[in-house]
N, C-alpha and C positions, 0 to 999 in steps of 0.2 A: 343558607348555603346553596350555591348553584350546582345542581347534580351533573355530571360531565357524562354524555352518552352519545352515540352515533347521531340521534337526530338533533343534537345540540350544535349550532354554529361553531362553537368552539373546537369540536372535533372533526370539522370538515375542511379545515384551512390547509392542514399539511398532510398529504397522502403518503402512505408507505404500507406495505403489507409483511414485512419483515424486519427484523431488528438483529444487531450482532450482539454477542454476550463474550467478553474476555473472561474466561476462566482464570487467567494468570497472564502476567507479563515476564515471567520467568521463561527461558528457553535453555535447552540443552546442546545447541549448536550455535557456534558464533559464525554466523553466516558472513561471507566477506563483505556484501553490499548492503546488509540489514541495518535498520537503525536500533536494533535491540542492545547491541554491545554498549552503545553509548547513550542509552536511554537515561534521561535526568529525572523522570518522574518515579515515586517511590514504588518499589517492586513488592509484590504480594500475590496470595491466592484467594479467590473469591470465596466466602464461607457457602456451606451448603444452604444456611439459613436464608442468606441473600439471594441465592440463585432461586430457591423456593419462591420467596416472594415476588421476584421478577416474574417468574412463570405464572405464578397465580394472577398477577395483574395482567399479563399478556393475554392468557385466557380469557378475562374480562374485556379485553379490548376489542372494539367492534372490527377493527381493520386488520390487526397482526393475525397470520396464521402460520408464520414460520420463524425460526430462530436460526442463526448461523452462529456456530460455535467457533469463533475465530477472534484474534486480536493481534498484539505485537510478540505474543509469548506462545509457548507450545501447549496447545490446549489438553493435551493428555498428561501433562505433568502435574495437574491439580489432582490431590489424593481422592477427592470426591466425585470425580469425574464420571465413572460408571453410573454411580447413584444418580447423578445429575441426569444423565441421558435417560435413565429408567424414569425419574420423576415427570421430565418434560413429555415423554412417550406417554405415559398413563394419563397425562391432561390432553392429549390429542393434538399436541403441537409438532408439526413437521420440523424435523432436525436436519440441519446441513453443517458438515464439520470439514476441517482440513487438519493437516498433520505432517511433521517431517518425518514421521515413521521410526523414529529413534525411541521405541518403547515397545514393551512386548508384555502379555498378561496371560493368564491361564485360561483354558477354554471356556470355563464356566463364567469367567468375568467377561471373555470376549462376546458372550452372547448379548451384552448390552450394546455392543456396536452395531450389531444387526437390526437393532431398533432405529438407527440412523436412517434418514431417507437418501442421504448422500454423502460420500466423504471422498476427498482426494488427498492424495499422499504425493508430495513433491520429491521428484527423482531427477536430478540435473546432468545424469549421465550414466552410462552403463559400467564404467571402469573407475576405479578410486582416482586415477591419474587425472581424469576429467573432472569427476565429480567433487573432488575435495578443492578444485580451484574456486568454488563457489560456497561449498559447505565442508570447512576443513576438519581433520581428526575425526572422520566419521566413515566406517566401513559401507559403502553402498550395498555390500551382499547382504548385510544384517537388515538393512531397511528394505530391500526385496523380500527377505526371507519372512520378516514380520508381516509385510503386506500380503504375501501368499497364504499366511497362516489365517488371515481374515476371510480372503477368498476360498479357501479349503473349507473352513467353518460354514460359510455362506452355502456352498454348494452341499455339504454333508447333510445339513438339516433343510436343504431346498428352500431357502429364504429368498424372497424376491428383493430384500432390501438388505444392504444400501446398495445404491448405485456406486459403484467403485471407479474412480477416476486416477489415473496416473498424470501428475501435472509436471511439466519441464518448463522451468524459467530458462529462456534460451539467450545465450551470449555468443559473441565471436567465437570463444574458444570451445563450446559445447555443440553448436549449430550442426556440425559433421555427424554427431550421433542421434540426431532427431529420429531417422529411420530407425535406428537400433532401440530407441525409446519406444515407439510405436510397436515394433516386433516383440520386445519384451512384454509390453502391456497385453498383448494378444496371447502370447505364451502362457503368462500366469492366470489368464482369464479374468483380466480388468474390462470394463465395460466402456471405456473411452478414455482418450488421451486429450489433455488440455495444454496447449503450447502457449505460453505467456511471454511478452517481451520484457527481457530483464532490466532492471532499474541499476545501473551502473555509469561509471565515467563514459562519455561518448564513444572513446575509441575501442570500447568493450561492447557497445551496443550494436544490435544487427537488426535486421528488417526480413520479411518474408514478402516476397512480390506476388501478385496474383498468379503468375505462372508457376512459382516455386509450390505454392498452396495447392494450385490444381493438380499438378504432378504427384503431390504427397497424398491427396485424396483419391486420386485415381489409381495409385499404386496399393490403397487399402479401401477397395469401394465398399466394403461390407462392415467397416469398423468406422465408429463416430471419432473424428478429430475436430476438435474447436480450438479456435486461436482468439487472443486478445491483446491489443496494444500494437499490433503491426499496422502497416498501411492498407493491408488487405484483408484485416480481420472482421469478421462479422460483427463482433463486440467490441466497442471501442474501449471498454472498461471491463474488469474482472467481475464475474457475477456466477454465484452458484445456480441459482434458479433461471438464469438467463432472461430475467424479466425485461421484456421490451419497454415496459412503462418507464423504465429509466432513462430511456433515449427517447421516447416518443413524448414524455412530459417536459424535456427540456424547451425551455421558452415559453412553458404555459402561462407565465406571469401570474399563477395563482399565488404563489408566495415566494420569497426569494430562494428559499432552499429547494424549491421544486425548480425555479427557472434555471438555477445552477446545475441541477441533475445531481444533488447530494444523495448518494444511495448508501451511505455507510453509517448511519446511526447507530452507535455502539454504547452499550452500558458496560463500563471499565471494572475491573476486578473488585474495585472498592465501592462501585454504584454510580460513580460519576458518569453522567451521559453526555457522550461527545456527539456533536452534529456530523462529525467526519471520522471515518474508520482510520484516516492517515493522522488523525491529531495524536500521535502515540504519547506525547508529553502532556496530554490533556490541558492544553493552553486555553480553551475555552469550553464551557460547558452549558447545557440547558438546565443542570441542576444535578441533584444525586437521587437516585431511586431508593436509596437505603432512608432517606429523610422525607420524601415526597412521593406521591402516587405517579404512576406513569401517565394517568389520565391528565393530571395537573402538569407534568413536564411537556406533554405532547399538546396542550391545549392552544388555541390561537393567540391568548394573550402573552403567553409564556414565550411561544416561538417568535412573535412579533417583537417582544422585548429583546430576544436574542438579535434578530435580524437587524433592528434599529442600532444597536450597539456596533454591530459588524460595521454598518455604514456611517455611522455619525462620528465614530472615534479610530477610523481607519488612519486618517492623516496624522492624527496626534500619535498613534501608536508607532507609525514610520518615521515621523519626526524624532521621537525619543529612542528610536532602535529598540522598540518593546513589541514587535509584531507577534501576532498569533498565527497559528497554522492557516487560517483562512486568508489573511492578507497575502500570503504568497501563493495562493491557489489561481491557476489559470481561469478558471470559470468566474471566480469573484472578480478577478481584473478585467475580464470582458465584460462583465456587468457594469463594472464602473465606467469603463470606456464607453459603453451605450448610453450611459446618463449624462446628459447634458448638464445637468445641476451639479454633478459632481465633478465634470471635466472643468466646468468655469471656477470651480474653487482652486485649481491646481495652477497658482500662479506664481510659486517660487520655482528657482531654476533647479534647487535641489530635489523638489518633488518631481519634477518633470523627468530628472535623471533617474530617480528612483523607479518610475513607471517604464522607462525605457529599459532599464536593466531587466526588470521583471519580464518584459515582453521579449527581450532577447533569450533569457533562459527558456521561455516557452516556445520560442522559435527553434531553438537547438534541439529541445525535447522532441519536437515535431519533424526535425530533419530539415528545417528550412534554413539552410545555411547561407545562402546567398543574403537573404534579407537579414539574418542576424549580423553577419558580417557588416553589412551597410550600416545597421544601426549602432555596431560598436564604433566604426570609424566616425560617425556622427559625433558620438560622445567625445572621442579621442582629439576631434578638431578642436572642440571647447574646452577640453581638459586632457592633454596628453598625458598626465599622470593618473587617470581613473583607474584604480587597481582592478576593479571589477571588469571594465570593458576589455584591459588587457588579458585579465584570466580568462573571460569567454573567449576572446579572439584565440587564446591558447588552446582551449577545448575544441573549437572549431578545427583549428590546425591538426590536433590530434585525430579528430574524428575522419580526416581527410588523409590520414597516415602520414602528414609532415611533421614527424616528431621533433626533428632539431628547431624548426620554427617555433613548434608548440613549447618547447622547453625554454626558449629564449624569452618568449612573451610571458609565460607564467612565471619565471625566475624574476623577470622585472615586476610583476605583480606581487610577487612574495616579498621581493625588498623593500616594496612601499607599504606594505600593510603588515610587515613581518611580525609585530606584536599582537596581532589581532586574530588571524584566521588559519585554523588547524586545517580547515577544508582544501585551502589553496596548497598548503604544504602537502597534505595526503596524496591529492591527485597529481600533484607534480611528482611527488616521490614514486607513485605507480607507472607514470609514463617512463620516467628514468629506468626504472627497474626492467620495463618491457624493451627498452632499447639498449639493455646491457649496462648500463652505468650503476653497478651494484653498489658502489662505495657511496656516491654522491646519493643514490636513492636511499640509503640505510640512514645517512645523515639526516635527509630532509624527513623520512617518516619518523625519526626520533624526535625531531623538532615538532612534528605534528603531535606526537603523543604528549610532549611536555606542555604545549599549548592547551591541549584538552584538559589535562590534569590542574593546570593553573586556573582555566575557566572554572572547573568545579567548585573552586574554593568560593566562588562568589555567586553559586546557585542555590 
């Protein structure tokens, strides 16, 4: 039996020095734009025994020196969370975590939180009127009070850790409170603020220009403000440790996962190991750490097997409408486009349409609306009733505040694909709601809910 260690070629193929651990996929806030409420994967809590096994194998791993307690759920809902933090800390592992802040604990229990290296708590507004637009049925004053309790304890015992960060997910409806969030963070004694671009329908997304960011940092010269996802951001994706290797290694061609810049290797609550932190429904895995060793799952043979499956079965998955999370990833699509061998296999009209639609979605996400519009119109010239092209054109119009045109295009898309897409219905309903068409909005949103419930029967 081959022993896997750092000197072995098996362990040099795929480089990472950190790993995510999802302690649970339950959450206590139904955030408006989060995938958690519609999660299809079984819900549960990671056992303390599985966490210990994971940490023990991380300690033995030659590369990993840090864990991120993060997933699709609220980390601190796990009943063993403070014991878990204690154990990882005892083993000398750096611990980074995030939270929505909707929990509290006694002072003696909170001492475990001080063993974290870094924690960020998300606060999307300083008033309930704004905060509840993304995080409903939650009192932001309670969140602030809970965070202040940790900060006060940190100061009381003169602890250097954790680095405490206030994170704000920025949308059109809360951008005006960005300065208020920074002031709040300074007032309660936080160490930094992290502004992140919100994932939402295009008409609710916003951006920070270079000038806006410069003004913000100039206004608070002695306080750390970090941004991600915006056109002016230092970091194109979210990162606790701000590891630049995530971006410098992009295109290194060492292995496919490195080339795509996959930074979110995640052990799910049940031990399944996802290659991507966004694969919340665990559509593909490297294996399960409950059954195999971390060394084996991380080995060159296992990672290459995973990568080969991604590449060789992509077209089949698309044709059968059985795509996994990676098939929709912009970086994976970019890799496929670079490969002449892959491009030469795209002979069917439908396959080319599929690629165009994925590209359009990426263009919209990157705010390249002119190019996205051009590609939509190209598809519609060949097929005037392509619901997806109509839907994306509607999103583009909505993003440009042309709401009536957006409604017309998306209504047509919904009528064509009425029995299939709850997403189409949902976003059309949200736009109707924003322009004051409450009756129509309620009907469409109810239809969206019915479609979701109907689809659940077949999952």
